[in-house]
C-alpha positions as CSV (number, residue, x, y, z in Angstrom):
1,M,26.7,-48.1,-76.5
2,R,28.4,-48.4,-73.1
3,I,30.0,-45.3,-71.7
4,G,32.0,-44.5,-68.5
5,I,32.0,-41.3,-66.6
6,L,34.7,-40.1,-64.1
7,T,35.4,-36.9,-62.2
8,A,39.0,-36.1,-61.6
9,G,41.1,-33.4,-59.8
10,G,39.7,-31.0,-57.3
11,D,36.0,-31.0,-56.5
12,C,33.8,-28.1,-57.4
13,P,30.0,-27.2,-57.5
14,G,28.3,-28.7,-60.5
15,L,30.0,-32.1,-60.8
16,N,26.9,-34.0,-60.0
17,A,24.8,-31.8,-62.4
18,A,27.3,-32.8,-65.1
19,I,27.2,-36.5,-64.3
20,R,23.4,-36.3,-64.4
21,G,23.5,-34.3,-67.7
22,V,25.6,-37.0,-69.4
23,G,24.0,-40.0,-67.8
24,K,20.3,-39.1,-68.2
25,T,20.7,-38.0,-71.8
26,A,22.7,-41.1,-72.6
27,I,20.1,-43.4,-71.0
28,V,16.8,-41.6,-71.8
29,K,17.5,-40.2,-75.3
30,Y,20.1,-42.6,-76.7
31,G,19.5,-45.9,-74.8
32,M,23.1,-46.2,-73.7
33,E,24.4,-48.1,-70.7
34,V,26.3,-45.8,-68.2
35,I,29.1,-46.9,-65.9
36,G,30.2,-44.6,-63.0
37,I,34.0,-44.9,-62.5
38,S,35.2,-44.3,-58.9
39,S,37.8,-41.8,-57.8
40,G,38.8,-40.3,-61.1
41,F,41.6,-42.1,-63.1
42,L,42.3,-44.2,-60.0
43,G,39.0,-46.0,-60.7
44,L,40.2,-46.9,-64.2
45,I,43.5,-48.2,-62.8
46,N,41.8,-50.3,-60.1
47,K,38.8,-51.2,-62.1
48,E,36.4,-49.8,-59.5
49,Y,33.0,-48.9,-61.0
50,E,29.2,-49.3,-60.8
51,V,26.4,-49.3,-63.3
52,L,24.4,-46.1,-63.1
53,T,20.7,-46.2,-63.6
54,E,18.3,-43.4,-64.3
55,P,16.9,-43.5,-60.7
56,Q,20.4,-43.2,-59.3
57,L,20.9,-40.0,-61.3
58,S,17.7,-38.4,-60.0
59,G,18.0,-36.0,-57.1
60,I,21.7,-35.1,-57.5
61,L,21.3,-31.9,-59.5
62,T,21.6,-29.7,-56.5
63,L,24.2,-31.7,-54.6
64,G,27.7,-30.4,-54.1
65,G,30.7,-32.7,-54.5
66,T,30.6,-35.8,-56.7
67,I,28.8,-39.1,-56.2
68,L,31.6,-40.8,-58.0
69,G,34.4,-39.5,-55.8
70,T,37.5,-37.9,-57.2
71,S,41.3,-38.0,-56.8
72,R,44.4,-36.2,-58.1
73,E,45.8,-39.4,-59.6
74,K,48.1,-38.6,-62.6
75,P,48.3,-41.9,-64.5
76,F,51.0,-40.7,-67.0
77,K,53.3,-39.3,-64.3
78,K,56.3,-41.7,-63.7
79,S,56.5,-42.8,-60.1
80,K,59.7,-42.0,-58.1
81,E,59.3,-45.3,-56.2
82,I,62.0,-47.7,-57.4
83,F,59.9,-50.8,-56.9
84,N,56.7,-49.4,-58.5
85,S,56.6,-51.2,-61.8
86,I,52.9,-50.7,-62.5
87,D,52.2,-49.5,-66.1
88,K,49.2,-47.4,-65.3
89,P,48.3,-46.3,-68.9
90,K,48.5,-50.0,-70.0
91,L,46.3,-51.0,-67.1
92,I,43.7,-48.3,-67.9
93,K,43.6,-49.5,-71.6
94,K,43.2,-53.1,-70.4
95,H,40.3,-52.3,-68.1
96,Y,38.7,-50.0,-70.7
97,D,38.7,-53.0,-73.1
98,E,37.5,-55.5,-70.4
99,L,34.6,-53.2,-69.5
100,E,33.7,-53.0,-73.3
101,L,33.4,-49.3,-73.1
102,D,32.7,-47.2,-76.2
103,C,33.8,-43.9,-74.5
104,V,35.0,-42.4,-71.3
105,V,33.7,-39.0,-70.3
106,C,36.4,-37.2,-68.2
107,I,35.1,-34.3,-66.1
108,G,37.8,-32.1,-64.8
109,G,40.1,-29.1,-65.2
110,N,43.4,-28.5,-67.0
111,G,45.2,-31.6,-65.7
112,T,42.2,-33.8,-66.5
113,M,42.0,-32.5,-70.0
114,K,45.7,-33.2,-70.5
115,N,45.4,-36.7,-69.3
116,A,42.2,-37.2,-71.4
117,A,44.2,-36.2,-74.5
118,K,46.8,-38.8,-73.6
119,L,44.2,-41.5,-73.1
120,A,43.0,-40.7,-76.7
121,E,46.5,-41.4,-77.9
122,L,46.2,-44.9,-76.3
123,G,43.2,-45.6,-78.5
124,I,40.6,-44.8,-75.9
125,N,37.5,-42.9,-77.1
126,V,37.3,-39.8,-74.8
127,I,35.1,-36.7,-74.3
128,G,36.2,-34.0,-71.9
129,L,34.0,-31.7,-69.8
130,P,35.7,-28.6,-68.4
131,K,35.1,-27.8,-64.7
132,T,37.1,-25.6,-62.3
133,I,36.4,-22.7,-60.0
134,D,39.5,-21.0,-61.5
135,N,37.9,-20.7,-65.0
136,D,41.3,-21.3,-66.5
137,V,40.6,-24.1,-69.0
138,W,41.6,-23.1,-72.5
139,G,39.1,-23.3,-75.3
140,T,35.9,-22.4,-73.5
141,D,34.4,-19.1,-72.4
142,V,33.6,-20.5,-69.0
143,T,33.9,-23.6,-66.8
144,F,31.1,-24.8,-64.5
145,G,32.0,-24.2,-60.9
146,F,33.2,-20.7,-61.5
147,D,29.9,-18.9,-61.1
148,S,29.2,-20.7,-57.8
149,A,32.7,-19.8,-56.5
150,V,32.2,-16.2,-57.5
151,G,29.0,-16.1,-55.4
152,I,30.7,-17.7,-52.4
153,A,33.7,-15.4,-52.5
154,T,31.5,-12.3,-53.1
155,D,29.4,-13.2,-50.1
156,A,32.6,-13.4,-48.0
157,I,33.8,-10.0,-49.2
158,D,30.4,-8.5,-48.5
159,R,30.7,-9.7,-44.9
160,L,34.2,-8.2,-44.6
161,H,32.8,-4.8,-45.5
162,S,30.8,-4.8,-42.2
163,T,33.6,-5.7,-39.9
164,A,36.1,-3.5,-41.8
165,N,33.8,-0.5,-41.4
166,S,33.0,-1.2,-37.8
167,H,36.7,-1.3,-36.8
168,K,38.0,1.1,-39.5
169,R,40.4,-1.5,-40.8
170,T,42.0,-2.6,-44.0
171,M,40.9,-6.1,-44.7
172,V,42.9,-8.4,-47.0
173,I,41.1,-11.5,-48.4
174,E,42.9,-14.3,-50.3
175,I,40.9,-15.9,-53.1
176,M,41.8,-19.2,-54.9
177,G,43.7,-19.0,-58.2
178,H,47.3,-20.1,-58.7
179,D,48.0,-18.9,-62.2
180,A,44.8,-17.2,-63.3
181,G,43.1,-14.4,-61.5
182,W,39.5,-14.8,-62.9
183,L,38.0,-15.6,-59.5
184,A,39.7,-12.8,-57.6
185,L,38.9,-10.3,-60.4
186,Y,35.2,-11.2,-60.6
187,A,34.6,-11.6,-56.9
188,G,36.6,-8.5,-56.2
189,M,34.5,-6.5,-58.6
190,A,31.2,-7.9,-57.4
191,G,32.2,-7.4,-53.8
192,G,33.4,-3.8,-54.3
193,G,37.1,-4.4,-53.7
194,D,39.3,-1.3,-53.5
195,V,42.5,-3.1,-54.5
196,I,42.5,-6.3,-56.6
197,L,45.8,-8.2,-57.1
198,I,46.0,-11.0,-59.7
199,P,48.9,-13.0,-61.1
200,E,48.5,-11.6,-64.6
201,I,49.2,-8.0,-63.5
202,E,52.6,-7.2,-61.9
203,Y,52.0,-5.1,-58.8
204,D,54.2,-2.8,-56.8
205,M,53.6,-2.6,-53.0
206,D,54.6,1.0,-52.9
207,V,51.8,1.7,-55.3
208,V,49.3,-0.3,-53.2
209,T,50.3,1.4,-49.9
210,K,50.3,4.9,-51.4
211,Y,46.8,4.2,-52.7
212,L,45.6,2.9,-49.3
213,L,47.1,5.9,-47.5
214,D,45.4,8.3,-50.0
215,R,42.1,6.6,-49.2
216,A,42.8,7.1,-45.4
217,N,43.7,10.7,-46.0
218,K,40.5,11.3,-47.8
219,K,38.7,10.1,-44.7
220,K,37.5,6.8,-46.2
221,P,37.1,4.7,-43.1
222,Y,38.2,1.3,-44.4
223,S,39.6,-0.6,-47.5
224,I,39.1,-4.0,-49.0
225,V,42.1,-5.7,-50.7
226,V,41.3,-8.8,-52.7
227,V,44.3,-11.0,-53.7
228,A,44.6,-14.1,-55.7
229,E,46.6,-16.9,-53.9
230,G,49.0,-17.1,-56.9
231,I,50.4,-13.6,-56.9
232,K,54.2,-13.2,-56.8
233,R,55.7,-12.7,-53.4
234,P,58.9,-13.6,-51.4
235,E,59.3,-17.4,-51.1
236,K,59.3,-17.3,-47.3
237,Y,55.6,-16.2,-47.3
238,K,53.3,-19.2,-48.0
239,S,50.2,-17.0,-47.8
240,A,49.7,-14.2,-50.2
241,A,47.2,-12.6,-47.8
242,Y,49.6,-12.7,-44.9
243,Y,52.4,-11.1,-47.0
244,I,50.2,-8.3,-48.4
245,A,48.7,-7.6,-44.9
246,K,52.0,-7.5,-43.2
247,T,53.5,-5.3,-45.8
248,I,50.6,-2.8,-45.6
249,R,50.9,-2.7,-41.8
250,D,54.7,-2.2,-41.9
251,K,54.6,0.5,-44.6
252,T,51.5,2.5,-43.5
253,G,50.7,1.7,-39.9
254,L,47.1,1.1,-41.0
255,D,45.2,-1.5,-38.8
256,T,45.1,-4.4,-41.3
257,R,43.8,-8.0,-41.0
258,E,44.0,-10.9,-43.4
259,T,41.5,-13.7,-44.2
260,I,42.1,-16.8,-46.3
261,L,38.9,-18.1,-47.7
262,G,40.3,-21.5,-48.8
263,Y,38.3,-24.6,-49.6
264,I,34.9,-23.0,-48.7
265,Q,35.0,-21.6,-52.3
266,R,34.8,-25.2,-53.7
267,G,32.0,-26.6,-51.5
268,G,28.3,-26.6,-51.4
269,S,25.4,-26.6,-53.8
270,P,26.0,-25.2,-57.3
271,S,24.5,-21.9,-58.4
272,P,21.5,-22.0,-60.8
273,M,23.8,-20.9,-63.6
274,D,26.3,-23.7,-62.9
275,R,23.5,-26.3,-62.8
276,I,22.4,-25.2,-66.2
277,L,25.9,-25.0,-67.7
278,A,26.9,-28.4,-66.3
279,T,23.7,-29.9,-67.6
280,R,24.2,-28.4,-71.1
281,Y,27.8,-29.6,-71.2
282,G,26.7,-33.1,-70.1
283,A,23.9,-33.4,-72.6
284,Y,26.1,-32.3,-75.4
285,A,28.8,-34.8,-74.4
286,A,26.2,-37.6,-74.8
287,E,25.2,-36.2,-78.2
288,L,28.9,-36.3,-79.4
289,I,29.2,-39.9,-78.2
290,H,26.0,-40.8,-80.1
291,K,27.6,-39.3,-83.2
292,K,30.8,-41.2,-82.5
293,Q,32.8,-38.0,-82.4
294,F,35.6,-38.4,-79.9
295,G,38.9,-36.8,-78.8
296,L,36.9,-33.6,-78.0
297,M,36.3,-31.2,-75.1
298,V,32.8,-29.7,-74.8
299,S,33.1,-25.9,-74.8
300,K,31.0,-22.7,-74.7
301,D,31.4,-19.9,-77.2
302,G,29.0,-17.1,-76.6
303,D,25.7,-18.8,-75.9
304,S,26.5,-21.8,-78.2
305,I,27.7,-25.1,-76.8
306,G,30.2,-26.8,-79.1
307,S,33.5,-28.6,-78.9
308,V,37.3,-28.2,-79.4
309,L,40.0,-30.8,-79.9
310,L,41.5,-32.1,-76.7
311,T,44.9,-31.9,-78.3
312,D,44.4,-28.2,-78.7
313,V,43.4,-27.8,-75.1
314,A,46.1,-29.9,-73.4
315,G,48.9,-28.0,-71.8
316,K,47.4,-24.6,-72.3
317,L,46.0,-22.1,-69.7
318,R,43.3,-19.5,-70.0
319,I,44.4,-16.4,-68.1
320,V,43.1,-12.9,-67.8
321,P,44.4,-11.3,-71.0
322,K,46.1,-7.9,-71.2
323,G,43.5,-5.3,-71.9
324,N,40.6,-7.3,-70.3
325,R,37.5,-5.2,-70.5
326,L,36.5,-5.8,-66.9
327,V,39.9,-4.7,-65.7
328,A,39.6,-1.5,-67.8
329,K,36.1,-0.8,-66.4
330,A,37.5,-1.3,-62.8
331,R,40.3,1.1,-63.4
332,G,37.7,3.7,-64.5
333,L,36.0,3.2,-61.2
334,G,39.2,3.9,-59.3
335,V,40.1,0.3,-58.4
336,C,43.8,-0.3,-57.9
337,F,45.6,-3.3,-59.5
338,G,48.9,-2.4,-57.9
339,D,50.6,-1.4,-61.2
340,Y,51.7,2.0,-62.6
341,Y,48.1,3.0,-63.5
342,C,47.5,3.6,-59.8
343,K,50.4,5.9,-59.1
344,D,48.6,9.1,-59.9
345,E,45.2,8.1,-58.4
């Protein structure tokens, strides 16, 4: 069999580990030929690729980024350019056939899984591998990249404790996560955040400021406020951290500073857990291809690696559910989520 591998969407730690997991298993265990497709779906459109050998897949387990490159190309999105008449899906199918591929492994997040499902509708054999630091891909307990990002964000929060304590300040740190607050929740808990604001829980700034003033009145010298970038706020504020910090200053007079962690969360070497998870996902993808089982996304349920239908995953989002156990435990520790539960704290 001859298979292609591509990485699409935003980069995250563990992509190379996943490429290695798919490629090495396919070559060593099943005797397949492996093609590396450049720059995500753009590589399928432009027919840019290279044959990957086992030696090329050695030494990449610990590397951040992706040796194949990535892009945010959306092949099924209609162009607004009047003179752009390229039928990208048709071109992808043409190149898939010309390369005589038996399957394409699409490694990416929600958008990639949606596009992979559409490729399957074109008659292309597809397997999806879920990655994203946001941990918001539906159908799996966890995506690789998440554990690494939690570690990076937690380290940043740890460092803010020192400067916050030294200057007796309230520090607001903005963590990635547009629609899902998993990263802010886990990093906030691991880093000892006093306030954690996530998109799934509606917050009230009066509750937040009352909570922070109560801490100050109890002679607690500083506070850490962790916010997900996707929390609701007035449209004129592009930064969640800036809005929260400014509001705290205006309402309380507390010395408050904001920090936006940004793309640092997506870079660098993957954590040991992400290396293992990405490898397991990749190896299982090769097994599914060997069994000629396509149209699936590799997933994790408990400690078991399995798969779900791409058609079930496409268009869905895994968010922090109401009644999440970690949120409940955090409330018991006195952590404020900015909602009514904090009013009497």
